[in-house]
N, CA, C and O of each residue as an XYZ file, in Angstrom:
932
protein
N     106.668    145.408     77.619
C     107.169    146.030     78.844
C     106.087    145.955     79.930
O     104.916    146.247     79.691
N     106.520    145.556     81.117
C     105.592    145.506     82.238
C     105.533    146.862     82.918
O     106.532    147.572     83.023
N     104.355    147.197     83.368
C     104.210    148.455     84.097
C     104.780    148.297     85.507
O     105.047    147.186     85.966
N     104.957    149.417     86.172
C     105.473    149.395     87.543
C     104.542    148.635     88.463
O     104.989    147.926     89.365
N     103.232    148.784     88.233
C     102.249    148.081     89.056
C     102.352    146.572     88.868
O     102.293    145.824     89.844
N     102.509    146.105     87.605
C     102.603    144.674     87.322
C     103.864    144.073     87.929
O     103.851    142.953     88.441
N     104.960    144.840     87.863
C     106.198    144.369     88.477
C     106.034    144.213     89.983
O     106.536    143.258     90.576
N     105.328    145.159     90.593
C     105.115    145.109     92.047
C     104.290    143.883     92.429
O     104.556    143.241     93.445
N     103.268    143.557     91.596
C     102.429    142.381     91.869
C     103.250    141.109     91.790
O     103.102    140.224     92.632
N     104.128    141.003     90.775
C     104.964    139.810     90.611
C     105.888    139.632     91.809
O     106.051    138.517     92.303
N     106.491    140.715     92.280
C     107.386    140.648     93.440
C     106.634    140.158     94.675
O     107.147    139.331     95.429
N     105.413    140.671     94.883
C     104.632    140.265     96.049
C     104.246    138.784     95.980
O     104.236    138.094     96.999
N     103.926    138.297     94.765
C     103.590    136.882     94.606
C     104.781    135.990     94.939
O     104.628    134.964     95.602
N     105.965    136.382     94.480
C     107.167    135.597     94.783
C     107.435    135.557     96.280
O     107.816    134.518     96.819
N     107.238    136.689     96.952
C     107.456    136.740     98.404
C     106.440    135.872     99.143
O     106.764    135.246    100.152
N     105.198    135.839     98.629
C     104.163    135.009     99.264
C     104.506    133.526     99.133
O     104.328    132.765    100.085
N     104.992    133.111     97.971
C     105.377    131.716     97.762
C     106.521    131.325     98.671
O     106.526    130.223     99.221
N     107.508    132.223     98.841
C     108.652    131.945     99.710
C     108.203    131.782    101.154
O     108.668    130.897    101.871
N     107.273    132.672    101.571
C     106.771    132.586    102.948
C     106.037    131.274    103.181
O     106.165    130.666    104.244
N     105.266    130.837    102.186
C     104.529    129.573    102.318
C     105.481    128.394    102.456
O     105.248    127.491    103.259
N     106.558    128.407    101.669
C     107.535    127.316    101.770
C     108.184    127.295    103.143
O     108.426    126.224    103.699
N     108.465    128.456    103.686
C     109.077    128.520    105.023
C     108.138    127.959    106.077
O     108.575    127.255    106.988
N     106.821    128.273    105.958
C     105.861    127.762    106.931
C     105.721    126.254    106.837
O     105.565    125.586    107.859
N     105.774    125.699    105.616
C     105.688    124.252    105.453
C     106.870    123.550    106.083
O     106.725    122.435    106.585
N     108.029    124.167    106.071
C     109.217    123.551    106.649
C     109.367    123.783    108.127
O     110.242    123.200    108.768
N     108.484    124.668    108.700
C     108.608    125.008    110.110
C     108.449    123.818    111.043
O     109.230    123.708    111.989
N     107.457    122.889    110.834
C     107.343    121.739    111.747
C     108.608    120.906    111.829
O     108.961    120.427    112.906
N     109.297    120.722    110.708
C     110.525    119.932    110.731
C     111.612    120.648    111.518
O     112.380    120.017    112.244
N     111.676    121.996    111.369
C     112.675    122.748    112.121
C     112.388    122.697    113.610
O     113.297    122.545    114.426
N     111.093    122.828    113.959
C     110.730    122.756    115.377
C     111.035    121.386    115.946
O     111.490    121.276    117.085
N     110.787    120.318    115.156
C     111.065    118.952    115.605
C     112.541    118.772    115.900
O     112.908    118.169    116.908
N     113.395    119.296    115.017
C     114.839    119.198    115.236
C     115.248    119.987    116.461
O     116.110    119.555    117.226
N     114.617    121.169    116.654
C     114.985    122.004    117.788
C     114.560    121.369    119.096
O     115.212    121.579    120.119
N     113.482    120.595    119.090
C     112.986    119.977    120.323
C     113.749    118.713    120.691
O     113.483    118.131    121.742
N     114.671    118.275    119.876
C     115.519    117.150    120.245
C     115.061    115.813    119.730
O     115.557    114.791    120.206
N     114.126    115.753    118.767
C     113.790    114.472    118.156
C     112.408    113.982    118.485
O     111.491    114.762    118.743
N     112.275    112.662    118.470
C     110.970    112.010    118.577
C     110.668    111.594    120.014
O     111.492    110.946    120.659
N     109.509    111.958    120.511
C     109.041    111.574    121.841
C     107.919    110.558    121.663
O     106.815    110.914    121.251
N     108.198    109.291    121.974
C     107.224    108.216    121.793
C     106.653    107.832    123.159
O     107.393    107.429    124.056
N     105.332    107.957    123.309
C     104.675    107.633    124.580
C     103.530    106.643    124.337
O     102.368    107.042    124.253
N     103.861    105.362    124.225
C     102.814    104.362    123.971
C     101.943    104.126    125.198
O     102.322    104.450    126.323
N     100.775    103.558    124.956
C      99.832    103.213    126.012
C      99.506    101.726    125.887
O      99.370    101.204    124.781
N      99.382    101.053    127.023
C      99.014     99.637    127.012
C      97.532     99.515    126.666
O      96.671     99.871    127.471
N      97.237     99.013    125.469
C      95.859     98.885    125.005
C      95.444     97.416    124.851
O      94.571     97.098    124.044
N      96.061     96.540    125.612
C      95.702     95.128    125.515
C      94.248     94.927    125.943
O      93.853     95.406    127.006
N      93.451     94.235    125.144
C      92.052     93.991    125.533
C      91.972     93.096    126.766
O      92.947     92.449    127.147
N      90.807     93.074    127.372
C      90.615     92.241    128.564
C      90.844     90.775    128.197
O      90.146     90.238    127.337
N      91.831     90.114    128.851
C      92.137     88.722    128.486
C      91.002     87.778    128.852
O      90.441     87.851    129.945
N      90.679     86.905    127.936
C      89.644     85.895    128.170
C      90.321     84.554    128.425
O      90.228     83.633    127.614
N      91.002     84.459    129.559
C      91.706     83.228    129.916
C      91.274     82.815    131.318
O      90.805     83.633    132.109
N      91.443     81.536    131.602
C      91.104     81.015    132.926
C      92.269     81.244    133.878
O      93.411     80.902    133.571
N      91.973     81.819    135.021
C      93.026     82.116    135.991
C      93.515     80.840    136.665
O      92.742     79.918    136.929
N      94.811     80.811    136.936
C      95.400     79.682    137.661
C      95.059     79.795    139.147
O      94.985     80.907    139.670
N      94.852     78.681    139.835
C      94.548     78.728    141.276
C      95.813     78.978    142.102
O      96.173     78.184    142.971
N      96.467     80.082    141.816
C      97.702     80.441    142.499
C      97.612     81.889    142.972
O      96.982     82.731    142.331
N      98.259     82.161    144.112
C      98.376     83.538    144.595
C      99.772     84.047    144.243
O     100.759     83.329    144.401
N      99.849     85.278    143.771
C     101.130     85.800    143.293
C     101.416     87.171    143.884
O     100.507     87.957    144.152
N     102.689     87.435    144.079
C     103.151     88.773    144.385
C     103.727     89.371    143.120
O     104.212     88.645    142.253
N     103.680     90.680    143.007
C     104.220     91.368    141.837
C     105.206     92.424    142.301
O     104.847     93.377    142.992
N     106.458     92.233    141.905
C     107.529     93.156    142.302
C     108.026     93.887    141.064
O     108.510     93.265    140.119
N     107.904     95.225    141.074
C     108.372     96.046    139.958
C     109.316     97.110    140.496
O     108.901     98.024    141.209
N     110.607     96.978    140.140
C     111.588     97.917    140.680
C     111.528     99.258    139.960
O     110.798     99.424    138.983
N     112.317    100.218    140.466
C     112.296    101.577    139.921
C     112.763    101.619    138.474
O     112.245    102.397    137.673
N     113.737    100.789    138.138
C     114.235    100.774    136.755
C     113.130    100.374    135.790
O     112.991    100.961    134.717
N     112.344     99.372    136.175
C     111.244     98.916    135.321
C     110.146     99.973    135.237
O     109.612    100.235    134.160
N     109.817    100.571    136.362
C     108.740    101.548    136.394
C     109.060    102.806    135.587
O     108.159    103.471    135.076
N     110.331    103.119    135.481
C     110.738    104.375    134.826
C     111.552    104.139    133.558
O     112.302    105.016    133.128
N     111.408    102.966    132.961
C     112.268    102.602    131.829
C     112.033    103.525    130.634
O     110.900    103.728    130.198
N     113.126    104.074    130.119
C     113.091    104.929    128.935
C     114.161    104.443    127.964
O     115.332    104.316    128.321
N     113.747    104.177    126.749
C     114.694    103.772    125.705
C     115.132    105.017    124.943
O     114.309    105.832    124.526
N     116.458    105.146    124.770
C     116.998    106.301    124.062
C     117.978    105.840    122.981
O     118.788    104.939    123.195
N     117.882    106.471    121.838
C     118.781    106.150    120.732
C     118.893    107.365    119.819
O     117.925    108.098    119.618
N     120.078    107.563    119.274
C     120.275    108.600    118.263
C     120.450    107.932    116.913
O     121.362    107.130    116.709
N     119.545    108.284    115.981
C     119.577    107.677    114.656
C     119.197    108.734    113.617
O     118.278    109.524    113.833
N     119.903    108.741    112.501
C     119.644    109.721    111.443
C     119.667    111.142    111.993
O     118.840    111.978    111.628
N     120.640    111.405    112.889
C     120.820    112.737    113.469
C     119.618    113.203    114.287
O     119.433    114.404    114.485
N     118.800    112.263    114.762
C     117.656    112.589    115.611
C     117.681    111.721    116.860
O     118.112    110.569    116.820
N     117.220    112.280    117.962
C     117.103    111.537    119.212
C     115.730    110.884    119.280
O     114.707    111.543    119.095
N     115.718    109.591    119.547
C     114.472    108.834    119.700
C     114.338    108.465    121.177
O     115.206    107.794    121.735
N     113.257    108.902    121.800
C     113.027    108.664    123.218
C     111.680    107.956    123.365
O     110.632    108.513    123.037
N     111.726    106.724    123.863
C     110.513    105.914    123.988
C     110.261    105.662    125.476
O     111.046    104.978    126.132
N     109.173    106.211    126.005
C     108.823    106.062    127.417
C     108.063    104.751    127.608
O     106.869    104.668    127.320
N     108.764    103.734    128.095
C     108.169    102.409    128.249
C     107.763    102.089    129.689
O     107.171    101.040    129.945
N     108.073    102.979    130.626
C     107.799    102.677    132.028
C     106.327    102.460    132.324
O     105.940    101.383    132.779
N     105.495    103.473    132.072
C     104.063    103.388    132.408
C     103.346    102.263    131.666
O     102.605    101.511    132.299
N     103.534    102.113    130.346
C     102.845    101.005    129.676
C     103.348     99.640    130.117
O     102.583     98.675    130.111
N     104.626     99.533    130.501
C     105.150     98.248    130.975
C     104.560     97.878    132.331
O     104.256     96.713    132.585
N     104.399     98.876    133.204
C     103.769     98.624    134.507
C     102.328     98.151    134.307
O     101.888     97.194    134.944
N     101.602     98.824    133.421
C     100.233     98.399    133.123
C     100.211     96.993    132.538
O      99.380     96.166    132.912
N     101.137     96.731    131.614
C     101.235     95.408    130.985
C     101.459     94.316    132.031
O     100.734     93.322    132.057
N     102.462     94.501    132.895
C     102.793     93.483    133.888
C     101.645     93.284    134.876
O     101.335     92.154    135.254
N     101.019     94.377    135.290
C      99.907     94.288    136.245
C      98.741     93.505    135.653
O      98.130     92.683    136.336
N      98.435     93.758    134.391
C      97.276     93.125    133.766
C      97.523     91.652    133.453
O      96.629     90.827    133.644
N      98.723     91.307    132.974
C      98.964     89.889    132.661
C      99.056     89.067    133.946
O      98.638     87.909    133.977
N      99.609     89.673    135.019
C      99.667     88.948    136.286
C      98.262     88.717    136.832
O      97.942     87.619    137.288
N      97.423     89.753    136.785
C      96.062     89.631    137.303
C      95.234     88.651    136.477
O      94.352     87.976    137.008
N      95.520     88.572    135.177
C      94.781     87.651    134.316
C      95.237     86.208    134.498
O      94.485     85.273    134.223
N      96.486     86.029    134.966
C      97.055     84.683    135.067
C      96.768     84.009    136.395
O      96.581     82.794    136.449
N      96.733     84.793    137.477
C      96.651     84.194    138.816
C      95.366     84.603    139.537
O      94.783     85.653    139.265
N      94.948     83.750    140.455
C      93.700     83.959    141.180
C      93.727     85.259    141.978
O      92.737     85.988    142.026
N      94.867     85.542    142.602
C      95.007     86.785    143.362
C      96.423     87.317    143.175
O      97.373     86.546    143.047
N      96.555     88.636    143.161
C      97.856     89.289    142.975
C      97.941     90.487    143.916
O      96.997     91.268    144.034
N      99.065     90.616    144.570
C      99.309     91.802    145.391
C     100.722     92.287    145.165
O     101.601     91.517    144.778
N     100.936     93.563    145.406
C     102.250     94.155    145.187
C     103.216     93.753    146.291
O     102.852     93.688    147.465
N     104.456     93.484    145.890
C     105.510     93.120    146.832
C     106.641     94.144    146.719
O     107.156     94.390    145.628
N     107.018     94.731    147.837
C     108.066     95.752    147.832
C     109.460     95.154    147.882
O     110.388     95.663    147.255
N     109.602     94.038    148.653
C     110.918     93.448    148.880
C     110.883     91.983    148.450
O     110.107     91.191    148.984
N     111.727     91.629    147.483
C     111.762     90.246    147.009
C     112.170     89.274    148.107
O     111.675     88.148    148.153
N     113.055     89.690    148.976
C     113.546     88.810    150.037
C     112.561     88.660    151.187
O     112.695     87.752    152.006
N     111.579     89.540    151.251
C     110.580     89.471    152.323
C     109.214     89.814    151.744
O     108.735     90.934    151.917
N     108.579     88.861    151.055
C     107.296     89.146    150.410
C     106.182     89.543    151.374
O     105.220     90.201    150.978
N     106.314     89.138    152.660
C     105.319     89.520    153.651
C     104.069     88.673    153.599
O     104.028     87.628    152.948
N     103.044     89.147    154.302
C     101.775     88.438    154.407
C     100.673     89.224    153.707
O     100.750     90.448    153.602
N      99.643     88.519    153.226
C      99.461     87.058    153.229
C     100.450     86.361    152.313
O     100.939     86.934    151.339
N     100.733     85.112    152.651
C     101.722     84.342    151.900
C     101.268     84.160    150.462
O     100.073     84.098    150.176
N     102.243     84.075    149.558
C     101.950     83.880    148.133
C     102.633     82.605    147.653
O     103.572     82.111    148.276
N     102.143     82.084    146.537
C     102.750     80.887    145.958
C     104.006     81.221    145.164
O     104.924     80.405    145.073
N     104.045     82.407    144.597
C     105.193     82.832    143.804
C     105.196     84.354    143.708
O     104.199     85.017    143.993
N     106.345     84.886    143.299
C     106.482     86.331    143.091
C     106.992     86.565    141.673
O     107.995     85.978    141.268
N     106.307     87.418    140.922
C     106.701     87.770    139.568
C     107.444     89.106    139.578
O     107.013     90.068    140.215
N     108.564     89.146    138.862
C     109.359     90.371    138.798
C     109.758     90.637    137.347
O     110.689     90.008    136.842
N     109.068     91.561    136.665
C     109.322     91.794    135.241
C     110.471     92.778    134.998
O     110.767     93.642    135.823
N     111.101     92.612    133.836
C     112.175     93.515    133.399
C     112.073     93.692    131.887
O     111.668     92.773    131.175
N     112.441     94.877    131.402
C     112.530     95.102    129.961
C     113.875     94.558    129.500
O     114.929     95.051    129.900
N     113.824     93.545    128.662
C     115.052     92.902    128.194
C     115.584     93.568    126.924
O     116.795     93.723    126.765
N     114.686     93.959    126.025
C     115.135     94.542    124.752
C     114.014     95.346    124.109
O     112.847     94.958    124.156
N     114.384     96.471    123.509
C     113.479     97.229    122.661
C     114.238     97.611    121.403
O     115.350     98.134    121.481
N     113.649     97.353    120.249
C     114.294     97.683    118.980
C     113.225     98.067    117.975
O     112.101     97.568    118.029
N     113.579     98.958    117.055
C     112.611     99.361    116.046
C     113.298     99.603    114.707
O     114.495     99.882    114.641
N     112.514     99.489    113.652
C     112.986     99.719    112.293
C     112.012    100.680    111.625
O     110.800    100.474    111.677
N     112.534    101.720    111.004
C     111.699    102.684    110.293
C     111.756    102.410    108.791
O     112.641    101.688    108.331
N     110.827    102.974    108.024
C     110.904    102.808    106.568
C     112.227    103.285    105.994
O     112.720    102.729    105.012
N     112.796    104.304    106.599
C     114.082    104.803    106.111
C     115.190    103.789    106.344
O     116.119    103.695    105.542
N     115.106    103.030    107.428
C     116.135    102.025    107.722
C     116.082    100.867    106.730
O     117.113    100.406    106.240
N     114.855    100.400    106.439
C     114.698     99.177    105.654
C     114.300     99.423    104.206
O     114.218     98.485    103.412
N     114.056    100.676    103.865
C     113.636    100.960    102.508
C     112.243    100.453    102.204
O     111.915    100.163    101.054
N     111.414    100.344    103.249
C     110.051     99.848    103.061
C     109.030    100.905    103.399
O     109.275    102.100    103.235
N     107.877    100.454    103.876
C     106.790    101.385    104.189
C     106.238    101.187    105.600
O     105.253    101.827    105.966
N     106.856    100.309    106.401
C     106.303    100.012    107.718
C     107.301    100.336    108.824
O     108.516    100.318    108.631
N     106.735    100.631    109.987
C     107.500    100.774    111.225
C     107.355     99.460    111.986
O     106.238     98.990    112.206
N     108.466     98.869    112.387
C     108.454     97.573    113.055
C     109.106     97.692    114.433
O     110.129     98.357    114.596
N     108.500     97.042    115.408
C     108.989     97.113    116.789
C     109.123     95.704    117.354
O     108.258     94.853    117.148
N     110.219     95.473    118.070
C     110.422     94.259    118.850
C     110.541     94.650    120.312
O     111.380     95.479    120.667
N     109.714     94.065    121.160
C     109.712     94.365    122.592
C     109.813     93.052    123.358
O     108.909     92.217    123.310
N     110.919     92.884    124.061
C     111.160     91.626    124.768
C     111.210     91.885    126.280
O     111.914     92.776    126.753
N     110.444     91.082    127.016
C     110.426     91.157    128.477
C     111.021     89.882    129.068
O     111.002     88.816    128.451
N     111.545     90.024    130.271
C     111.966     88.869    131.077
C     111.138     88.886    132.360
O     111.140     89.872    133.098
N     110.442     87.799    132.613
C     109.665     87.675    133.842
C     110.371     86.680    134.767
O     110.310     85.468    134.557
N     111.036     87.207    135.783
C     111.664     86.344    136.777
C     110.609     85.868    137.775
O     109.725     86.624    138.179
N     110.722     84.608    138.158
C     109.763     84.010    139.087
C     110.516     83.582    140.341
O     111.497     82.844    140.262
N     110.056     84.046    141.494
C     110.681     83.736    142.784
C     109.695     82.974    143.664
O     108.480     83.107    143.520
N     110.240     82.177    144.575
C     109.369     81.521    145.550
C     109.125     82.485    146.708
O     109.615     83.614    146.694
N     108.371     82.041    147.705
C     107.996     82.935    148.806
C     109.166     83.282    149.716
O     109.066     84.185    150.547
N     110.291     82.554    149.555
C     111.504     82.878    150.313
C     112.433     83.827    149.540
O     113.496     84.201    150.035
N     112.028     84.207    148.338
C     112.838     85.120    147.552
C     113.905     84.448    146.715
O     114.831     85.111    146.247
N     113.791     83.133    146.514
C     114.751     82.424    145.680
C     114.241     82.341    144.238
O     113.069     82.051    144.000
N     115.133     82.599    143.288
C     114.763     82.531    141.878
C     114.502     81.076    141.484
O     115.351     80.207    141.677
N     113.307     80.826    140.926
C     112.973     79.452    140.531
C     112.720     79.331    139.021
O     112.628     78.221    138.499
N     112.610     80.456    138.327
C     112.417     80.399    136.874
C     112.614     81.792    136.292
O     112.566     82.794    137.005
N     112.833     81.833    134.990
C     112.996     83.110    134.284
C     112.466     82.913    132.863
O     113.019     82.139    132.082
N     111.391     83.623    132.548
C     110.701     83.439    131.277
C     110.924     84.650    130.374
O     110.636     85.784    130.758
N     111.440     84.397    129.169
C     111.571     85.437    128.145
C     110.375     85.348    127.206
O     110.013     84.257    126.764
N     109.770     86.467    126.904
C     108.684     86.478    125.920
C     108.758     87.779    125.127
O     109.120     88.827    125.662
N     108.410     87.695    123.845
C     108.647     88.789    122.908
C     107.378     89.159    122.165
O     106.607     88.294    121.750
N     107.175     90.463    122.003
C     106.061     90.964    121.216
C     106.568     91.691    119.987
O     107.601     92.360    120.028
N     105.837     91.555    118.900
C     106.190     92.227    117.645
C     105.023     93.096    117.186
O     103.858     92.733    117.347
N     105.358     94.249    116.612
C     104.332     95.137    116.080
C     104.801     95.778    114.795
O     105.977     96.122    114.670
N     103.907     95.947    113.835
C     104.233     96.581    112.557
C     103.047     97.425    112.114
O     101.900     96.979    112.150
N     103.344     98.655    111.695
C     102.310     99.595    111.260
C     102.812    100.334    110.030
O     103.971    100.744    109.978
N     101.947    100.502    109.048
C     102.316    101.264    107.856
C     102.496    102.731    108.222
O     101.699    103.291    108.976
N     103.550    103.356    107.685
C     103.841    104.752    107.983
C     103.402    105.668    106.867
O     103.064    105.219    105.772
N     103.409    106.974    107.157
C     103.048    107.970    106.157
C     103.111    109.349    106.769
O     103.069    109.492    107.991
N     103.212    110.378    105.923
C     103.288    111.744    106.411
C     104.681    112.084    106.894
O     105.600    111.271    106.801
N     104.831    113.307    107.418
C     106.156    113.765    107.836
C     106.469    113.371    109.268
O     107.636    113.387    109.660
N     105.444    113.011    110.081
C     105.681    112.649    111.473
C     105.886    111.152    111.604
O     105.119    110.364    111.051
N     106.927    110.756    112.341
C     107.173    109.340    112.579
C     106.776    108.934    113.997
O     106.956    107.778    114.380
N     106.242    109.864    114.774
C     105.859    109.542    116.141
C     104.619    108.656    116.179
O     104.590    107.663    116.905
N     103.602    109.006    115.409
C     102.333    108.266    115.470
C     102.478    106.812    115.042
O     102.054    105.933    115.792
N     103.054    106.505    113.880
C     103.160    105.088    113.497
C     104.069    104.281    114.407
O     103.796    103.106    114.652
N     105.145    104.879    114.916
C     106.018    104.140    115.823
C     105.323    103.899    117.159
O     105.521    102.856    117.783
N     104.516    104.852    117.596
C     103.728    104.654    118.815
C     102.757    103.494    118.639
O     102.640    102.641    119.519
N     102.064    103.462    117.512
C     101.107    102.389    117.246
C     101.796    101.035    117.134
O     101.265    100.029    117.604
N     102.987    101.001    116.510
C     103.724     99.743    116.390
C     104.168     99.243    117.760
O     104.156     98.039    118.017
N     104.560    100.167    118.646
C     104.956     99.786    120.002
C     103.763     99.244    120.781
O     103.893     98.268    121.520
N     102.609     99.872    120.619
C     101.402     99.388    121.301
C     100.985     98.014    120.776
O     100.489     97.178    121.532
N     101.189     97.787    119.485
C     100.904     96.459    118.927
C     101.851     95.418    119.510
O     101.441     94.291    119.787
N     103.123     95.792    119.699
C     104.093     94.875    120.299
C     103.728     94.570    121.750
O     103.914     93.445    122.213
N     103.211     95.561    122.464
C     102.754     95.341    123.842
C     101.615     94.319    123.875
O     101.612     93.412    124.707
N     100.657     94.470    122.972
C      99.540     93.509    122.933
C     100.033     92.114    122.598
O      99.586     91.131    123.190
N     100.952     92.029    121.652
C     101.468     90.722    121.245
C     102.248     90.075    122.385
O     102.139     88.870    122.610
N     103.040     90.880    123.109
C     103.788     90.345    124.251
C     102.842     89.828    125.323
O     103.095     88.785    125.925
N     101.754     90.549    125.564
C     100.783     90.100    126.555
C     100.157     88.769    126.172
O      99.989     87.889    127.015
N      99.815     88.627    124.901
C      99.238     87.362    124.433
C     100.236     86.215    124.574
O      99.863     85.099    124.936
N     101.514     86.499    124.284
C     102.539     85.454    124.406
C     102.661     84.996    125.863
O     102.711     83.797    126.138
N     102.708     85.951    126.788
C     102.867     85.577    128.196
C     101.675     84.748    128.672
O     101.857     83.719    129.323
N     100.472     85.183    128.357
C      99.278     84.483    128.822
C      99.199     83.070    128.265
O      98.614     82.184    128.887
N      99.786     82.861    127.095
C      99.789     81.535    126.485
C     100.884     80.645    127.052
O     100.668     79.457    127.292
N     102.070     81.230    127.266
C     103.238     80.431    127.634
C     103.399     80.222    129.141
O     103.907     79.185    129.569
N     102.973     81.189    129.944
C     103.215     81.100    131.385
C     102.591     79.859    132.018
O     103.276     79.182    132.784
N     101.325     79.521    131.739
C     100.739     78.336    132.388
C     101.442     77.029    132.033
O     101.328     76.049    132.768
N     102.171     77.004    130.907
C     102.837     75.778    130.463
C     104.236     75.612    131.044
O     104.869     74.579    130.826
N     104.729     76.602    131.776
C     106.082     76.507    132.314
C     106.174     75.389    133.362
O     105.263     75.231    134.175
N     107.270     74.612    133.350
C     107.419     73.507    134.312
C     107.263     73.944    135.758
O     106.686     73.214    136.564
N     107.764     75.119    136.097
C     107.659     75.602    137.480
C     106.193     75.813    137.860
O     105.783     75.465    138.967
N     105.423     76.369    136.967
C     103.996     76.591    137.235
C     103.277     75.257    137.384
O     102.432     75.102    138.265
N     103.605     74.306    136.539
C     102.989     72.991    136.633
C     103.346     72.311    137.963
O     102.510     71.626    138.552
N     104.575     72.496    138.430
C     104.976     71.951    139.733
C     104.142     72.553    140.854
O     103.658     71.839    141.732
N     103.976     73.876    140.819
C     103.193     74.544    141.859
C     101.749     74.069    141.846
O     101.140     73.902    142.903
N     101.204     73.853    140.671
C      99.824     73.376    140.574
C      99.667     71.968    141.139
O      98.591     71.598    141.608
N     100.746     71.184    141.093
C     100.710     69.828    141.669
C     101.046     69.830    143.153
O     101.081     68.774    143.784
N     101.293     71.011    143.711
C     101.634     71.099    145.126
C     103.079     70.802    145.428
O     103.432     70.607    146.591
N     103.931     70.759    144.419
C     105.354     70.495    144.612
C     106.113     71.789    144.867
O     105.626     72.881    144.576
N     107.311     71.646    145.416
C     108.172     72.807    145.694
C     109.270     72.871    144.648
O     110.150     72.010    144.634
N     109.243     73.881    143.762
C     110.282     73.978    142.727
C     111.648     74.257    143.338
O     111.767     74.944    144.352
N     112.673     73.712    142.700
C     114.041     73.952    143.160
C     114.506     75.319    142.699
O     114.101     75.812    141.646
N     115.369     75.925    143.514
C     115.925     77.228    143.153
C     116.878     77.084    141.974
O     117.564     76.072    141.833
N     116.910     78.108    141.132
C     117.839     78.113    140.009
C     119.253     78.275    140.555
O     119.518     79.223    141.294
N     120.178     77.360    140.203
C     121.541     77.489    140.729
C     122.207     78.770    140.243
O     122.098     79.148    139.077
N     122.891     79.418    141.159
C     123.600     80.656    140.835
C     125.022     80.313    140.431
O     125.764     79.691    141.192
N     125.392     80.723    139.232
C     126.755     80.472    138.754
C     127.656     81.602    139.241
O     127.436     82.758    138.878
N     128.661     81.295    140.051
C     129.529     82.366    140.554
C     130.352     82.988    139.435
O     130.766     82.312    138.493
N     130.577     84.281    139.560
C     131.395     84.985    138.581
C     132.864     84.673    138.809
O     133.347     84.682    139.941
N     133.559     84.400    137.731
C     134.990     84.139    137.840
C     135.743     85.436    138.109
O     135.392     86.479    137.558
N     136.765     85.385    138.943
C     137.537     86.609    139.211
C     138.262     87.082    137.960
O     138.723     86.285    137.143
N     138.348     88.388    137.834
C     139.051     88.985    136.713
C     140.545     89.014    137.013
O     140.989     89.620    137.988
N     141.305     88.352    136.158
C     142.757     88.286    136.341
C     143.415     89.321    135.434
O     143.307     89.245    134.211
N     144.083     90.270    136.033
C     144.751     91.302    135.248
C     146.123     90.818    134.797
O     146.821     90.147    135.557
N     146.515     91.148    133.572
C     147.833     90.738    133.091
C     148.929     91.401    133.893
O     148.762     92.526    134.364
N     150.061     90.709    134.056
C     151.149     91.310    134.834
C     151.665     92.574    134.157
O     151.752     92.663    132.933
N     152.003     93.549    135.003
C     152.527     94.806    134.481
C     153.986     94.659    134.130
O     154.759     94.006    134.830
N     154.338     95.285    133.026
C     155.728     95.240    132.607
C     156.569     96.194    133.471
O     156.188     97.330    133.752
N     157.714     95.673    133.867
C     158.620     96.512    134.638
C     159.440     97.384    133.705
O     159.916     96.902    132.677
N     159.617     98.652    134.035
C     160.404     99.524    133.141
C     161.853     99.101    133.071
O     162.645     99.727    132.366
């Protein structure tokens, strides 16, 4: 038979264990209450060691690009990835590394003075990620695809370059924000390396280096939408 004192000690121990379990589960409850994962990557691309092209460039970044946020609901959680600030840094750095001089352009149709050889206008084309829970593995994988439109000094589109960065980081622990952030930053670095490698080889860039005037990309008109005839009652 247990004494009254021993019974009281056992009850207190059980209550302490229950309280500890509740505290361990508190971060997950708070995460759910806050609406999911907030991913805020930073552009950590190292200083590019490439030779700049003897070209002057304008850089046009619209509001959508500057404020781009990727949102998705998966596994009953909201995933919010703030890509605006790191994308602006990415575009600014790859443009500055590629061309002899770069200045910001507010209006594509009127680049202004001093005159430039071309105008770069970046856009986020695609962002996708895979978690260990999705693939049954141990890594977080990110695909980040950009489109860099190239315009002449009159504002005519002369080229459009797609380039993609990939990032993968091993995950662990209860938080998925840190590894997904690191995978996104790795994809940013990879995308920067791809652009710096591929941009100088583009036919339009080679034309400009030879002093030629690239032709504008033909605009394909949209076909009118034909609605089916309505049935008469």
